C-alpha positions as CSV (number, residue, x, y, z in Angstrom):
1,M,-0.2,0.1,0.0
2,S,1.5,3.4,-1.2
3,F,2.2,5.8,1.6
4,D,-0.6,8.8,1.5
5,F,1.8,11.7,2.5
6,A,-1.2,14.2,2.3
7,H,-3.5,12.0,4.3
8,W,-1.1,11.5,7.3
9,Q,0.2,15.0,7.3
10,A,-3.6,16.0,7.8
11,R,-3.9,13.5,10.5
12,L,-0.6,14.7,12.1
13,D,-1.7,18.1,12.4
14,E,-5.4,17.6,13.5
15,L,-4.4,15.0,16.4
16,S,-1.4,17.2,17.5
17,A,-4.0,20.1,17.6
18,T,-6.6,17.6,19.6
19,Y,-3.8,16.8,22.2
20,H,-2.2,20.2,22.8
21,V,1.2,19.0,21.4
22,P,3.1,22.3,20.5
23,G,5.2,20.6,17.9
24,A,5.8,16.7,16.4
25,A,7.8,15.3,13.9
26,L,6.7,11.7,12.4
27,A,8.6,9.2,10.3
28,V,7.4,6.1,8.7
29,L,9.5,3.4,6.8
30,T,7.6,1.5,4.7
31,E,8.5,-0.5,1.1
32,G,11.8,0.6,1.8
33,N,11.2,4.3,1.9
34,V,11.5,6.6,4.7
35,H,9.0,9.9,4.7
36,E,9.2,12.3,7.1
37,L,6.3,14.8,8.2
38,A,6.3,17.8,10.8
39,T,3.6,19.9,12.6
40,G,3.6,22.8,14.9
41,V,6.1,25.0,16.7
42,L,9.6,24.0,18.3
43,H,9.0,26.7,21.0
44,R,6.0,28.5,21.9
45,G,7.6,31.3,22.8
46,T,9.4,31.9,19.7
47,G,7.3,30.5,17.4
48,V,10.0,28.7,15.4
49,E,8.4,26.0,12.9
50,T,9.0,22.4,13.5
51,T,10.5,20.8,10.2
52,P,11.2,17.0,9.3
53,G,14.9,17.5,10.2
54,S,14.2,19.1,13.7
55,V,15.9,17.3,16.5
56,F,14.1,16.2,19.7
57,L,15.6,14.7,23.0
58,L,14.7,10.9,22.7
59,G,14.7,9.9,26.6
60,S,15.1,6.2,26.9
61,I,15.2,5.5,23.3
62,A,18.9,6.3,23.8
63,K,19.1,2.7,25.4
64,V,18.5,1.3,22.2
65,Y,21.6,3.1,20.7
66,T,23.6,1.7,23.4
67,A,22.3,-1.9,23.3
68,T,23.3,-1.7,19.6
69,L,26.6,-0.7,20.3
70,V,26.9,-3.4,23.0
71,M,25.8,-6.0,20.7
72,R,28.3,-5.0,18.2
73,L,31.1,-5.4,20.5
74,A,29.9,-9.0,21.5
75,D,29.4,-9.9,17.9
76,A,33.0,-9.0,17.3
77,G,33.9,-11.3,20.0
78,E,35.0,-8.4,22.6
79,L,32.6,-8.9,25.0
80,D,30.8,-12.1,26.4
81,L,27.1,-11.2,27.4
82,D,27.1,-14.2,30.1
83,A,30.3,-13.2,31.7
84,P,29.7,-11.0,35.2
85,V,30.2,-7.3,34.8
86,V,33.1,-7.4,37.1
87,S,35.3,-9.7,34.6
88,V,35.2,-6.7,32.1
89,L,34.7,-3.6,34.7
90,P,36.4,-4.6,38.0
91,E,35.3,-1.4,39.5
92,F,31.7,-2.0,39.4
93,G,30.0,-2.8,42.5
94,T,26.9,-2.8,44.2
95,V,25.7,-2.5,48.0
96,D,25.5,-6.6,47.9
97,P,29.0,-8.3,47.3
98,E,27.2,-11.4,46.3
99,A,24.9,-9.6,43.9
100,T,28.0,-7.7,42.5
101,G,29.8,-11.1,41.4
102,K,26.5,-12.5,39.8
103,I,25.1,-9.5,37.5
104,T,26.0,-10.2,33.9
105,V,25.7,-8.0,30.8
106,R,22.7,-9.9,29.3
107,Q,20.9,-8.8,33.0
108,L,22.1,-5.3,32.2
109,L,20.7,-5.2,28.6
110,S,17.5,-6.8,29.8
111,H,16.6,-4.9,32.9
112,T,17.1,-7.9,35.0
113,S,20.2,-7.0,37.0
114,G,18.2,-5.5,39.8
115,L,20.0,-2.3,39.6
116,T,17.8,0.9,40.3
117,C,16.7,3.4,37.7
118,D,16.5,6.8,39.3
119,F,19.9,7.7,40.8
120,N,20.2,11.3,39.7
121,H,23.7,12.3,40.4
122,D,25.6,14.7,38.2
123,T,29.7,13.9,37.9
124,G,30.1,16.9,35.7
125,R,30.7,17.4,31.9
126,G,34.2,15.7,31.7
127,D,35.0,12.4,29.8
128,D,35.4,10.8,33.2
129,C,31.8,11.1,34.0
130,L,30.7,7.8,33.5
131,A,33.6,6.3,35.5
132,R,32.5,8.6,38.3
133,Y,28.7,7.7,38.1
134,V,29.4,4.0,38.3
135,E,31.7,4.6,41.4
136,A,29.0,6.7,43.1
137,A,26.3,4.1,42.2
138,R,28.2,1.3,44.2
139,G,26.3,2.5,47.4
140,V,22.7,2.9,46.0
141,A,20.1,0.3,47.0
142,M,19.2,-2.3,44.2
143,D,15.4,-2.7,43.4
144,C,15.6,-6.5,44.0
145,P,18.1,-9.2,43.5
146,P,19.4,-10.1,40.2
147,G,17.9,-12.2,37.7
148,I,14.4,-12.7,39.3
149,A,12.4,-10.1,37.5
150,V,12.6,-7.1,35.3
151,S,13.0,-3.6,36.8
152,Y,13.8,-0.8,34.3
153,S,17.2,0.5,35.0
154,S,18.9,3.6,34.0
155,V,21.8,2.7,36.3
156,G,22.2,-0.5,34.3
157,Y,22.5,1.1,31.0
158,A,25.2,3.8,32.5
159,V,27.2,0.8,33.3
160,L,27.1,-0.5,29.7
161,G,28.1,2.7,28.6
162,R,31.3,2.5,30.9
163,I,31.7,-1.1,29.3
164,I,31.7,0.6,25.9
165,E,34.4,3.3,26.9
166,V,36.6,0.5,28.6
167,L,36.6,-1.6,25.5
168,T,36.7,0.7,22.8
169,G,39.4,3.2,24.5
170,Q,36.8,6.1,23.8
171,T,33.9,8.1,25.7
172,W,30.4,6.6,25.3
173,D,29.9,9.3,23.0
174,Q,32.5,9.3,20.4
175,A,32.4,5.4,20.3
176,L,28.5,6.0,19.4
177,K,29.4,8.3,16.8
178,D,32.3,6.4,15.4
179,R,30.6,3.0,15.4
180,L,27.1,3.6,14.6
181,L,26.1,6.8,13.8
182,T,28.6,7.6,11.0
183,P,28.4,4.3,9.5
184,L,24.7,4.4,9.3
185,G,24.9,7.7,7.8
186,L,22.8,9.4,10.9
187,T,23.8,13.0,10.5
188,S,20.8,14.3,12.4
189,T,22.0,12.4,15.7
190,M,24.2,13.5,18.2
191,T,24.5,13.2,22.4
192,L,26.0,16.6,23.3
193,P,24.0,19.8,23.6
194,E,26.4,22.0,21.9
195,E,26.0,19.7,18.8
196,A,22.3,20.2,18.7
197,L,23.0,24.0,18.0
198,S,23.5,23.2,14.5
199,F,20.1,22.0,14.3
200,R,16.3,23.2,14.8
201,V,16.1,22.1,18.1
202,A,12.8,21.4,20.0
203,M,12.3,23.1,23.2
204,S,10.7,21.0,26.3
205,H,7.0,22.4,27.3
206,L,5.4,21.5,30.5
207,G,1.7,22.4,31.8
208,E,-1.5,21.0,32.5
209,P,-3.4,18.4,30.8
210,G,-6.0,19.5,28.4
211,E,-4.4,22.9,27.3
212,Y,-1.4,23.7,25.5
213,P,2.0,23.7,27.8
214,D,4.5,26.7,28.1
215,P,8.2,26.4,27.4
216,A,10.0,24.6,30.5
217,P,12.5,26.6,32.4
218,A,15.4,24.5,31.1
219,W,15.8,22.5,27.8
220,D,17.7,19.4,29.2
221,L,18.1,18.8,33.0
222,M,20.0,15.5,32.4
223,P,23.5,15.4,33.4
224,R,26.2,14.0,30.6
225,S,26.5,11.0,32.5
226,A,22.7,10.2,31.9
227,G,23.6,9.5,28.1
228,P,23.8,5.9,27.6
229,G,20.4,5.6,28.9
230,G,18.8,8.6,28.3
231,R,20.1,11.2,26.1
232,V,20.3,10.9,22.3
233,I,19.2,13.9,20.3
234,A,18.1,13.1,16.8
235,S,15.2,13.6,13.9
236,A,12.5,11.1,13.6
237,G,13.8,10.2,10.4
238,D,17.1,9.0,11.9
239,I,15.4,7.0,14.4
240,V,13.8,4.9,11.7
241,R,16.9,4.6,9.8
242,L,18.3,2.9,12.9
243,A,15.7,0.7,12.8
244,R,15.8,-0.1,9.3
245,M,19.4,-1.6,9.9
246,H,17.9,-3.8,12.4
247,L,15.2,-4.8,9.9
248,D,17.8,-5.3,7.2
249,G,19.4,-7.9,9.4
250,G,22.5,-5.8,10.4
251,M,23.3,-4.1,7.1
252,A,23.9,-0.5,6.7
253,P,22.4,1.4,3.5
254,D,25.7,1.3,1.6
255,G,25.9,-2.6,2.3
256,T,28.5,-2.8,4.9
257,R,27.5,-5.4,7.6
258,L,27.3,-3.7,11.3
259,M,26.1,-6.6,13.0
260,S,25.5,-10.3,12.4
261,A,22.0,-11.5,11.8
262,A,22.2,-13.7,14.8
263,A,23.2,-10.5,17.0
264,V,20.1,-8.6,15.4
265,A,17.8,-11.7,16.3
266,A,19.1,-11.9,19.7
267,M,18.2,-8.3,20.4
268,R,14.3,-9.0,20.2
269,R,14.5,-12.8,21.5
270,R,12.2,-12.6,24.8
271,E,14.6,-12.7,27.7
272,V,11.8,-11.7,30.3
273,D,8.1,-11.2,30.8
274,V,6.8,-8.0,32.3
275,P,4.4,-7.6,35.1
276,D,3.4,-4.2,34.1
277,K,2.4,-4.4,30.4
278,W,0.7,-0.9,30.2
279,T,3.1,1.7,30.8
280,V,5.1,1.1,27.6
281,S,2.6,-1.2,26.3
282,A,5.3,-4.0,26.3
283,D,4.6,-7.8,26.7
284,G,8.5,-8.7,27.5
285,W,11.8,-7.3,27.0
286,G,14.7,-8.5,24.8
287,L,18.3,-7.2,24.7
288,G,17.7,-3.5,24.5
289,W,14.1,-3.8,22.9
290,S,10.7,-3.9,24.4
291,L,8.9,-6.5,22.7
292,Y,5.0,-6.4,21.7
293,D,2.7,-9.0,20.5
294,W,-0.1,-7.8,18.7
295,D,-2.8,-10.5,18.4
296,G,0.2,-12.7,17.2
297,I,2.0,-10.0,15.2
298,P,5.2,-9.7,16.8
299,G,7.0,-6.2,16.9
300,F,9.6,-4.3,19.0
301,G,10.4,-0.7,19.8
302,H,10.9,1.6,22.8
303,D,9.6,4.7,24.4
304,G,11.4,7.6,25.6
305,A,10.7,10.5,27.9
306,A,13.0,13.6,28.8
307,V,11.4,16.4,31.0
308,G,8.6,17.5,28.6
309,Q,9.4,15.9,25.8
310,Y,8.4,12.4,24.5
311,A,9.4,10.0,22.0
312,Y,7.7,6.9,20.6
313,L,9.4,4.0,18.4
314,R,7.3,0.9,16.9
315,V,8.6,-1.7,14.4
316,V,6.8,-4.6,12.7
317,P,9.1,-6.7,11.1
318,G,6.9,-9.0,9.3
319,A,5.7,-6.0,7.3
320,G,8.9,-4.0,7.2
321,V,7.4,-1.1,8.8
322,A,9.1,1.4,11.5
323,V,7.3,4.4,12.8
324,A,8.6,7.0,15.0
325,L,7.1,10.1,16.8
326,T,9.0,12.7,18.4
327,T,7.1,15.4,20.5
328,N,7.8,18.3,22.8
329,G,4.9,18.4,25.2
330,G,1.3,18.3,25.8
331,G,-0.9,15.3,25.2
332,A,2.0,13.5,23.5
333,R,1.0,9.6,24.9
334,Q,-2.7,10.5,23.6
335,L,-1.2,11.7,20.2
336,Y,1.1,8.7,19.9
337,A,-2.2,6.1,20.8
338,A,-4.3,7.5,18.2
339,L,-1.8,8.1,15.5
340,F,0.0,4.8,15.8
341,R,-3.3,2.9,15.7
342,E,-4.3,4.1,12.7
343,L,-0.7,4.0,11.2
344,L,0.0,0.6,12.2
345,A,-3.3,-0.8,11.2
346,E,-3.1,0.7,7.7
347,L,0.4,-0.3,6.9
348,A,1.1,-3.6,8.7
349,G,-2.3,-5.0,9.9
350,V,-1.6,-4.4,13.6
351,R,-4.2,-3.9,16.0
352,M,-2.8,-2.2,18.9
353,P,-4.1,-2.8,22.5
354,D,-7.4,-0.9,23.6
355,P,-6.3,2.1,26.1
356,F,-5.5,0.9,29.8
357,E,-8.5,2.0,31.7
358,P,-10.8,0.8,34.3
359,A,-14.1,-0.7,33.4
360,A,-17.3,1.0,34.0
361,R,-17.9,-1.5,37.0
362,P,-14.4,-2.1,38.4
363,P,-14.0,-5.4,40.2
364,A,-14.2,-5.3,44.0
365,V,-10.9,-5.8,45.6
366,D,-9.4,-6.0,48.7
367,I,-6.6,-3.4,49.0
368,A,-5.4,-4.4,52.8
369,P,-2.7,-6.6,51.3
370,F,-1.0,-4.0,49.2
371,V,-1.3,-1.4,52.1
372,G,2.1,-0.3,53.2
373,T,5.2,1.7,51.9
374,Y,7.5,0.9,49.2
375,R,10.8,2.3,48.5
376,R,13.5,2.4,45.8
377,E,16.1,4.7,45.1
378,G,14.8,8.3,44.6
379,V,11.0,7.0,45.3
380,V,8.7,6.3,48.2
381,I,5.3,5.1,47.3
382,T,2.7,4.9,50.0
383,V,-0.7,3.0,49.5
384,T,-3.4,3.6,52.1
385,E,-7.0,3.2,52.1
386,Q,-9.0,6.6,52.3
387,D,-12.9,6.6,52.9
388,G,-13.0,2.9,51.7
389,R,-10.9,3.8,48.5
390,P,-7.2,2.6,48.1
391,H,-5.0,5.8,47.7
392,L,-1.6,6.1,46.4
393,V,1.3,9.1,46.9
394,Y,4.1,8.7,44.9
395,E,7.0,10.9,46.3
396,F,10.3,11.9,44.9
397,V,13.2,11.8,47.5
398,D,17.0,11.6,47.7
399,G,18.6,13.0,44.7
400,M,15.2,13.1,42.9
401,K,13.4,15.4,45.5
402,D,13.3,18.6,43.7
403,L,12.2,16.8,40.3
404,S,8.5,16.9,40.8
405,P,6.0,17.4,43.6
406,P,4.5,14.4,44.9
407,I,1.8,12.7,42.8
408,E,-1.6,11.8,44.4
409,A,-3.9,9.1,42.8
410,D,-6.9,7.2,43.9
411,L,-6.5,3.7,42.6
412,V,-9.4,1.8,40.7
413,P,-9.0,-2.1,40.3
414,I,-8.4,-3.5,37.0
415,S,-7.8,-7.0,38.5
416,E,-6.6,-8.4,41.6
417,T,-3.1,-7.0,41.6
418,V,-3.2,-4.2,38.8
419,F,-4.7,-0.9,39.3
420,A,-5.4,2.3,37.6
421,G,-4.0,5.7,39.2
422,T,-5.9,8.8,38.7
423,G,-4.8,12.0,37.0
424,A,-1.5,10.5,35.6
425,G,-0.3,13.1,33.1
426,P,0.8,13.0,29.6
427,A,3.8,10.4,30.3
428,F,1.7,7.3,31.1
429,S,-1.0,5.2,29.6
430,E,-3.5,7.8,28.0
431,G,-4.1,9.3,31.3
432,W,-4.2,6.4,33.8
433,M,-1.1,5.5,35.6
434,P,-0.7,1.7,35.9
435,V,0.2,0.3,39.2
436,V,0.8,-3.4,39.4
437,F,1.4,-5.3,42.7
438,A,3.7,-8.4,42.5
439,G,5.2,-11.1,44.8
440,L,8.6,-11.9,43.3
441,R,10.8,-14.8,43.7
442,D,12.8,-13.6,46.5
443,G,9.6,-13.7,48.7
444,N,9.1,-10.0,49.2
445,D,6.2,-8.1,47.7
446,Y,6.7,-5.0,45.1
447,C,4.9,-2.2,43.5
448,Y,5.7,-1.6,39.9
449,I,5.0,1.8,38.8
450,G,6.6,3.0,35.4
451,M,8.2,-0.5,34.9
452,R,10.3,0.2,38.0
453,A,9.9,-2.3,40.9
454,A,9.8,-1.1,44.5
455,P,10.1,-3.4,47.4
456,K,7.9,-3.2,50.5
457,V,9.6,-1.7,53.3
458,A,6.5,-1.1,56.0
């Protein structure tokens, strides 16, 4: 089916306006061709127009770039995915010496290491920032023991970034450029803020749901050490060009083989199921990729969120289709859901899941077993019962305490262990925050929010 550019441009314009997204860029790979569209403005204060070549903060989609580079090193025989991290990085450590000796590179890639996510620690702008971050993270509490479950971990990806540095003798930024971006011709992709000055750059926007947001006080709040897990800056078109290399079995556009077909396949082989199947719509996790099962049609991709910017990538290998959306605020999640439902249905025959929301008549669930306090690095979650209804307070602490005011939400039952939190905001599943309670193999109880496992402490 030919790509109807005018139709999709009109839908991008219309849906962006409906959901109050200031600016967005869309790229679609179908039938071997990349189509790039844009709408709105990059900055509501200046009115600078969004163009297809505009670059956005990709948030956690950066993890796909880091994972791809790690797999290139493994492909070349320079790294054993199942070896303990300490065999490659002797300075690596955790608060649990036994866990330190067990955690493998594979577990870092698949978020099964037990390392936490939200350790916000600025180690400066120097080339030693990742080495210093990994050293500082040695004393940070783990979410859970390694190997027992998935718990989304940016700390794990910082460690992967440091492994890349040790094996290549380059900074993560330079290794990514030399070993992935340049061979793929991704000229609108970068990692450092000063490199983005040559491009039209999207400004972050923040505001209340249901209205256009205002420019954020700062464009980018992340330190340089967050790069491997959270800061790649790119155009939507460059995102799908990276995906095309994965669809082409590891081949670059000029015919150069960057990865073996086996390594490409390994990245999207399911390593672990996920208890929270709604925050990023994932059914499982591979080596870097989130994995989807759309009524028997497999897919892979990733979501990303920086402060005030949100990005989405979905790939349907059976149809040779990849779709990337970059946004700079507003109802980005709603825009993604509406637009991708239409695009993937037409181009790949995919029926995406219905929105995450409670039934008109929710089931009766006893909240008593889940009442208590859950804590992981940077976050305290308090579950109570108020006036007969379950209630949750999600509070940032430690190095995260100034990131946002506490989030309060009533919990509406979806099932015996899954609840929908009210008033969740644009980063979550179309307005409802998935809250999942799970008992893991270590015998402890956990609360999953944002794919992160917080153990019950009281």
